[in-house]
N, C-alpha and C positions, 0 to 999 in steps of 0.2 A: 381480548383484553377489555372486558366490560367495565372495569373500574380503574383501569390504568391506560390512559390514552395518550399521555404526553410523550413527545419525542425530545429527549435531552441531548443537546449537542454540546459536549464538553470541549472547551476551547473554541466555542462558536463565534468568537470575534477575531480569530486568527485568519491568515490568508486563505486557508482551505475551509475552515469552519464557517466563515461568513458566506462563502459561496454555497456550501451545503444548505445553510439556512435559507438562502435566497431561492434555491430550487425546491425545497420542501414546503416552505411557508404558504405559497399559493394553493397547494393541494391539501394542506392540513391546517386550515385556518384556526388560529388560536391554540394549536396543540404543540407548537415548536417552542422549546425552552432553550435559551442560551445560558451556558454555565461556565464559570471560571472564577479565578481569584478576584477579578475586577468586573463584576456583573454590570456595572454602570456603562461599560463599553458596548452593551448589546443593542444600542440604538432603540428602534421602535418595537422590537420583539420582547416578549416576556423573558425575564432573566432570573437566575438563581446562583448563589455563591457555592463554589465547591473547590476544595483543595485535594487533588488526587493523591497527595502524599499523606493525608490525614483520614484514616478509616471512619472516624466519627463524622467528619464533614461529608464524606461520600454517602454514608447512611442517611444523613439529613437531607441530602439533595435528591434522593430517589422517590420521595413521596409523590404518588400519582403518576409516576413514570412507567411506561410500558416498553419503550425502546430507547437504547442508548447508542450514540455514535461518538467515539472518542477521537479527538483530533489533536491530542497532546501526547508526547512521550511520557512514559511512567516508569519511575524507578522500581516500583513494586506493583503487582497487578491487583491493587485494592479494588479498583473499579470493576474489573473482570470478575473477581471473586464475589463481589457484592451482587453483580448481575446474576451470577449462577445461583447464589444463595436465595435470591428473591424470585427466581424463575422468570427473569426478564429476557427480552431480545437485545442483542448487543453486537456491535461491530466496531472496528477501529482502523484508522488509516496508518497507525504507527504501533503495531502490536509488539509486545515483548516476545522474544524467541523462547519457545517452549519445546524441549526435546520430545520427539514422537512418543517414547514410552511414558513420559510424564503427562501426556494428554489423557491417558486411560482413566485415572481416578477422577479427573475433571469431567470427562465425558460421562462417567457413571453418575456423578453428582448432578450434572445438568439434566440427564435423563430422569433422575428422581424428582427434581424440582420443576421440570418443564421449561427450563431455560433454553433458548435457541440462540446459539452463538456462532456467528460467522467471523472467524478470528481476524481476517485481514482483508481490507478492501481499499480501493484507490487505483493507482496506476500499477505498481508492482510491490507486493502481491495485489490482486484485484482484477483489473481489466485484463492484464496479461494472463492471469490464471484462468479466466473464463475463456479467453481465446485458445489457450492450450487445451482446455476441455473440448472446445468446438472442433479443433483439429483432430483430437483423439477420437471423438465420436465419428467423424467422417472417415477416418482411416480404419477404424475398428480394432487396431492394435497399435501399441506405442512401443517403439524401441528407444527413441531419443527425443528430448525436448530441449532446445537451446533458445534462449531469449536474449534480446538486447534492447536497452532503453537509452534513448538520447535525451539529455536535458541541457538547457541553455543557462549559463550563469547570469545572463541579463534578465531572466524571467522573474516573475513575482513568486516568491516561495517563502515559507516560514523558516525561522532559524533552525528548527528541528531538522529540516531537510538537509541543510548544509552540515549540521553537526553530525548527522548519521554518517555521511561520507567521510568526514574528518576523523570520527571516532573509529571507523572501520579500517582506516588506512593501515596497510601492512598487516591487517588481521589475518590470522591463519584459520583455515576451516577446511572441511572436506567436501569433495564433489564425487559424484558417481559417474564413471566412464566405462561403458561396456560391462556393467555389473560389478566393477571393482572400485573400491573406495580409494581415492587419491588425495594427497594434500594439495591445497591451493592457498593463495594469498590474494587479498584485495589489491588490484592493480599489479598483480604478479605476472600475468601474461595477457596477450591480446590477439585479436584477429580483426580482419577488415570485414565489416558487415554492410550489406546493401540495404539502406533505409529508404522509405518511400520518397519520391521526388517532392520537393526540390532538394532534399538533404543529400541523397546519394550515398556513396561509399564513405564510411568513417571507421576509424579504429575504435574498437570497443574492448574494454578491459574487464577481467574477472572481478566479480563483486559478490559479497556474501548476502545477496538478497535471499529472503527466507523461502520464497516459493520453490527454488530449486532443491531445497533440502527435504521438501515434502512430496514432490512429484513421483519419486519411486514408490511411495506408499499409496498416493491418491490416484495416480494415473498409470502406474506400472512401468514407468520409464526405467530403462537400464542405463541411460545417460541423461544427465540433467545439469546444464551449465547456464548460469546467468551472467550477463555482462552489462557494462555501462559505457556510454560514450558521452563526452562533454563538448559543448560548443561554447567558445571557440576551442579548436583542438589543442592549443598550447597549454590550456589548463589541465587537460588529461595527461599531457607529457610531464607537466610539473608534478602532478600527483604521483605519477609513475616513478619519477626520480626520487621523490621523498620516500616512497615505499621501498625503493631499493636501498636507500640509506638506513632503513630500519626505523624511520620516524613513526611513532605511535601516538595516537590521541593528542592532537594539537590543542585540544580544549582542556587539557588536564590541569593547567594552572591559570589563575585569574589574569595575569598579565598576557599570557598567550591568548586567552579567550578575547581580551580586548583588542589585541593586535589583529587576530583573525577576523573579528567582526568588522574592524575598520577596513581591512583588505577586501573582505566580501562586499561591503557597501561600495567601495571604490570601483571594483570590477563590475558590480551590478549596474552602477551608474554609467560607466563607460560603455557597456554593451546593452544599454537599456532597450534597444530595438531588436535584440536577439532573444526572442522568446519562443523559438520553435521547439517542439518536442516531437518525438517519434518513438515507436516501439515496433519490434518485429518478433514474432514467435515462429520458429521452424519446428515442425513436428514430423518425425520420420517413423514410419511403421511398415513392416513388410517391404514391399517394393515401391511404396508411395511416399511422397514428400509433400507436405502442405506448408505454405508460408502465409501467415496472417499478419496484417500490419495495420497501424493506425498512426496518423500524424495530425498535427494542428498547431495552434498557438495558444500558449498559456497552460502550463502543466498543472497549475492550481485549479483551473477550471475543469480540466480533464479528471483530475483526482476527485474533485467534488462531484462530478457527474457519476463516476464509478461508485463513490460512497452513497450518494443519494439513490442510485439504482438498487444498491444492496438494502438500504433502509426500506425502500418500497417493497422489496421482496419479503422482508421480515414483517412489515406492518400488514401486508395483504395476506400473509401466511402462505405465500408460495414456498417459503422455507418453513415446512410444517413440523418435521420430526425434531424433538428436543435433543440437544447434545452439543458437542463442540465440533465445528465443521470448518473446513477450508473452503474458499470461494469456489474452487473447481469441483468440490463435492456436492454443493447444494444450490448453486446459482445456475438455473437453466439458461443456456446461451440465448435462446430465442427471445424471451421477454427482456433479458438483460441488454442484449444488443439493440432491441427496439427502444429501450429507454436511453441508451447512449445516442442513438440516432435522433431522438427528440431533443437532445441537448446539442446537436450539431456535430456529433462524432460518428462517423460511419467506417467501420473496419473493412478492409479489403482482404479477400481470400483468393489464393491462386496456387496452382501446383508448381512446385519447385523443379 
């Protein structure tokens, strides 16, 4: 990127974006740009205005930019398409879902322009995806990948994180089990999962996280299931009850959004000291089982560490081939895990 050195963090003053900026700024002095609708919130870093819903605004914001990390949910993929068109590096912590067959024309265009796109990074997809690849490489063959992510309602997180769960409530989708496509619903079924200490066993519910929908293509899994657990557990039970009642998209109407936001703020305040997160990846292949796990405090910090590690892989050109990629396809576990460790996150690996 001889003439395009800037790293553009879209939504860089949000809960995760500001943490990504704090990780990247010391290593890329003067090259980190904070972008959003209110660039004045960028504090001491350089800033630029962008409205991701306005293609013209997106175009104007990309001058001199070589790498983009998106920290906002987007109704339309204007930012992604602009990155492909201009041959830039790009990743996102909240990517739009794109069906596997629909990736092919985007892949071809990215290869033509030289764009290097790692679609999803953060906790899940992202860190979990790289751990799944690590397990797959060690086993040599993959039969099943099952993941579980525990989040705490008292943690610091952006509105988009909670909105994702609420919008996906009772969402119908498909999972792959023993090579067969089966219907599933968010919070439709659950199992008890052993998370790292001190969390222990918790009930985890089916959730349409995007990574499980790609593992059959990227890692060859014949079973791929993703689940979520909520701390405190009663919140998970509440969401399960709402799902069983067929409640969909609690954010659909303005008065509902206001009520949900007040409820979220109240619960977050009540459980302010509950900020534990944990994740578990179980990879089964042949006669072997590997369990990979990670836990800590502050899911926003962990998400930022995963995103920053991905940006470093793009900037350093560890991710060299142009195209559209998933984290498990292009992020080598060794360097990625080393960067997580530098941020205080050390995954554990053991045979199940």
